[in-house]
ROTOR-785553 format. One record per residue (C-alpha): x, y, z. Coordinates in pm, 1 decimal. Example, Ala and Ser with C-alpha at 12.3 -4.5 7.8 and 13.67 -1.06 7.14 Angstrom:
BEGIN
+----------+----------+----------+
!       xx !       yy !       zz !
+----------+----------+----------+
!   1230.0 !   -450.0 !    780.0 !
!   1367.0 !   -106.0 !    714.0 !
+----------+----------+----------+
***
This chain:
BEGIN
+----------+----------+----------+
!       xx !       yy !       zz !
+----------+----------+----------+
!   1184.1 !    643.3 !    -16.3 !
!    927.9 !    873.0 !    146.4 !
!   1032.7 !   1213.3 !    273.3 !
!    886.3 !   1330.3 !    603.3 !
!    877.0 !   1697.9 !    692.9 !
!    809.6 !   1803.2 !   1051.7 !
!    682.4 !   2152.1 !   1122.0 !
!    478.1 !   2356.0 !   1365.1 !
!    306.8 !   2602.9 !   1134.0 !
!     48.0 !   2599.4 !    858.0 !
!    323.7 !   2732.2 !    630.9 !
!    523.3 !   2414.6 !    701.0 !
!    224.9 !   2204.2 !    594.0 !
!    187.7 !   2412.4 !    277.5 !
!    555.6 !   2349.9 !    201.3 !
!    482.9 !   1976.4 !    181.7 !
!    170.0 !   2032.1 !    -28.1 !
!    370.4 !   2245.2 !   -271.5 !
!    645.9 !   1982.8 !   -287.2 !
!    387.6 !   1715.1 !   -372.2 !
!    257.5 !   1919.2 !   -664.3 !
!    608.8 !   1989.2 !   -794.7 !
!    738.3 !   1633.2 !   -751.6 !
!    429.4 !   1410.3 !   -785.6 !
!    625.5 !   1083.0 !   -806.9 !
!    783.1 !   1142.7 !   -463.6 !
!    595.6 !   1041.3 !   -145.5 !
!    591.5 !   1327.8 !    106.3 !
!    458.6 !   1293.7 !    460.4 !
!    357.6 !   1604.0 !    649.2 !
!    410.4 !   1571.7 !   1024.8 !
!    294.4 !   1857.1 !   1244.6 !
!    326.4 !   1949.7 !   1608.7 !
!    187.8 !   2253.4 !   1788.6 !
!    453.3 !   2508.3 !   1893.0 !
!    619.8 !   2457.4 !   2233.7 !
!    436.9 !   2745.7 !   2404.3 !
!    103.4 !   2561.8 !   2353.3 !
!    210.2 !   2241.7 !   2530.4 !
!    149.5 !   2348.4 !   2888.6 !
!   -164.8 !   2230.6 !   3067.9 !
!   -298.1 !   2585.9 !   3081.4 !
!   -291.1 !   2606.3 !   2699.6 !
!   -451.8 !   2271.2 !   2620.6 !
!   -762.0 !   2423.3 !   2454.5 !
!   -545.4 !   2655.4 !   2243.1 !
!   -324.3 !   2362.1 !   2142.6 !
!   -622.1 !   2150.5 !   2039.2 !
!   -760.0 !   2435.1 !   1825.3 !
!   -418.3 !   2486.8 !   1670.4 !
!   -393.5 !   2114.9 !   1590.8 !
!   -729.1 !   2136.2 !   1411.7 !
!   -586.9 !   2414.7 !   1193.9 !
!   -280.5 !   2203.1 !   1116.2 !
!   -502.9 !   1909.6 !   1017.8 !
!   -726.3 !   2135.3 !    803.9 !
!   -413.9 !   2267.0 !    630.6 !
!   -333.8 !   1910.4 !    523.4 !
!   -108.9 !   1756.2 !    788.9 !
!    -88.9 !   1378.1 !    753.2 !
!      2.4 !   1325.5 !   1115.6 !
!    -26.2 !   1540.3 !   1427.9 !
!    218.8 !   1466.7 !   1706.5 !
!    112.1 !   1534.5 !   2064.4 !
!    477.8 !   1577.1 !   2158.2 !
!    820.3 !   1508.3 !   2018.2 !
!    842.8 !   1225.6 !   2272.7 !
!    607.5 !   1008.2 !   2066.4 !
!    787.6 !   1074.4 !   1737.8 !
!    967.7 !    739.0 !   1753.9 !
!    637.8 !    550.4 !   1798.2 !
!    480.1 !    736.4 !   1507.3 !
!    780.4 !    662.1 !   1285.0 !
!    743.7 !    291.0 !   1364.1 !
!    373.4 !    309.4 !   1271.2 !
!    458.6 !    477.9 !    940.3 !
!    727.8 !    218.8 !    867.9 !
!    482.5 !    -63.5 !    934.7 !
!    231.1 !     94.3 !    697.1 !
!    501.7 !    134.7 !    433.9 !
!    613.2 !   -226.9 !    471.7 !
!    252.0 !   -344.2 !    437.4 !
!    209.2 !   -135.0 !    123.7 !
!    529.8 !   -270.9 !    -30.5 !
!    432.3 !   -630.4 !     50.9 !
!     85.2 !   -583.4 !    -96.9 !
!    232.3 !   -425.0 !   -410.7 !
!    485.6 !   -704.7 !   -456.9 !
!    217.9 !   -967.0 !   -397.2 !
!    -12.9 !   -810.6 !   -653.4 !
!    269.3 !   -788.6 !   -908.8 !
!    387.5 !  -1146.4 !   -879.2 !
!     73.4 !  -1342.6 !   -798.0 !
!   -159.7 !  -1366.8 !  -1090.6 !
!   -527.9 !  -1409.4 !  -1013.0 !
!   -671.6 !  -1741.6 !  -1114.7 !
!   -919.1 !  -1719.5 !  -1396.9 !
!  -1244.6 !  -1906.6 !  -1376.2 !
!  -1344.9 !  -2115.2 !  -1670.1 !
!  -1710.3 !  -2092.2 !  -1753.5 !
!  -1909.8 !  -2367.5 !  -1911.9 !
!  -2185.3 !  -2308.2 !  -2163.1 !
+----------+----------+----------+
***
């Protein structure tokens, strides 16, 4: 199963990147959120700039707040289910071959 790591620093994102290189067969998901002090309305510009840095560092997902974590988890689960279904379909359904006539 995938492992999700939630952090609020570039170092947290790098932790996931390092884990991916050490354990390439494991699926890691890097989830980032700006630190709490950047979530006030007066710090919106700073938060947006910080989120850009998190994305540039390699975050797979940026949360706007911990409140929408549940919604984001459901999105990830739906994507995972779709991937598993597609993989199973491609493993068990053989493409039909066309017979050519000369």
